Structure formats: structure tokens, C-alpha cells
MIGU-142333 format. One record per residue (C-alpha): x, y, z. Coordinates in steps of 0.02 Angstrom, whole numbers, plus 50000, padded with zeros to 5 digits. Layout:
N
XYZ/...
REM end
This chain:
152
514675000549716/513695014749760/512585015049597/512194996849641/511685001449820/510685016649751/509775005749634/509404992349761/508825005749884/507585013849748/506924996049717/506634992449908/506195009849959/505455017549804/504895034349879/505865047849961/504805047750116/505095029350142/507005031850138/506815045550253/505795035650379/506935020650359/508515031850401/507535040650548/507115023650619/508885018250630/509435034850701/508145035050838/508465016150887/510235019750904/509875035951009/508785025951125/510265017351203/510835034451276/509045038351347/509445032351521/510945043151531/509985058251461/508705055751585/509935053851736/510665071751679/508865077651706/508995069551882/507625056351836/507995041451945/507895025051847/508065007251919/509204995051833/507614984051780/506835000151708/508485004351608/508554986151532/506784987651495/506975004151406/508564997751303/507634981451258/505794986751221/505885004551151/507135000351008/505984986450955/504444998150962/505295010950864/505804997850729/504264990650719/503325006850693/504695011950562/504504995450463/502504996250468/502625014750395/503865010250267/502814994150219/501225005050203/502215017850088/502955004049976/501244995649960/500465012749916/501745016249791/501654999749696/499664999549716/499665017849625/500945012549499/499724997149453/498255009549445/499225021049329/499635005549211/498925004949033/498184987349059/496464994749112/495185005249017/493935015749111/492155014149045/490635020949119/491495022649287/492055003849285/493784996949236/494054982549112/495694974249096/496514971448923/497124953548874/498904952448814/498094944348653/496904958048619/495074960648689/494574960948866/494394949849017/492524947649038/492694953449223/492144971149286/493514979749397/493304991649526/493245010549468/494285015449618/495445001749661/495454990449509/494994974549608/493934962249528/492114964249569/490504953849595/488704954649603/487644948849749/486794936849631/486564933949446/484894943049442/484694956149305/484474970949433/486154965949530/487484980149522/489344975349533/490094979149696/491814979949764/492494977349948/493054995449955/491235001549925/491175005849748/489665000349653/489425000349459/488285012049356/487674997249271/486844980749315/487264962049272/485934962049141/486804977049049/488604968349055/488524960648883/487974977148794/489284986848883/490554974548853/490314975148671/490374994148667/492164994248737/493445001948620/494684989348528/
REM end
């Protein structure tokens, strides 16, 4: 059962940091319920509505922040594993995606994030651009020549 739990945990929280943040989020959330008593020991006077507000909103804020951090880490992890995959080839600073049947898709992918790119127009002098800011080193007119130069 432990092995199953560890496997599931690694699938859902693939990085050590994401597992650490998830554990800390739960610990902090539980500790918030003792916060009013801890403040009372420091002689901080809280009204009953304030205590209720602390016990209701602070855990939600901690959980929301923790889940957001874990989500960002998981997305970054899967994105980096996608970038490291062998389905792309880097050529002249751009990426080209291999077809399972051989050859390449006739699309220029971003040299940074591997998203499909576009040109502003079908004009010969138009460069390929990505939403992340990357710009190709070749134009729309040069695409056919570069596409033929790709290794098999």
C-alpha cells in the first residue's frame, strides 16, 4: 500500500519541492486553529468575530496559496519534460516537430517554449514569431528551403 501511495504521490506531485509545499500547507493550515490562543498568550485581545474570521479565512488563504504554488511547480515540471522530449529537433534556432510516420510537421515551433508560431502575414519578409517574444532567424520565404534541409 505504501508503494502505491508513493507512486501516486510522485505522479501528482512530481518534484520534491511540490511535495514539501503540499506538506507545509497542511501543517500551517492546522496550526492556524491555535493562532487565537497563541495571540492570547501574548496578551493580544481578539473579539469573537475576529477569532471566527481568523479561523475561517486564514486557512483558506494558506490552502489557496499552497495549491497555487504546487500547481505552478507541476506545470513547470511537465513543461520542462515536454521540452526535453525527442519529438522536436532544433534547427537554425527554431524547433520542428517530428511526425510519428517520419518527416516533420510543416510548422515552425518556438525556439524557447516549443509552441507553434505564426507570421504576421504571408509576405516573404515576415518572420515567425511566438507569443513569448521569440522571433525566428528566417522569414516565411525561406521556410521551404530550411524545411528541405532538416535531417531525416
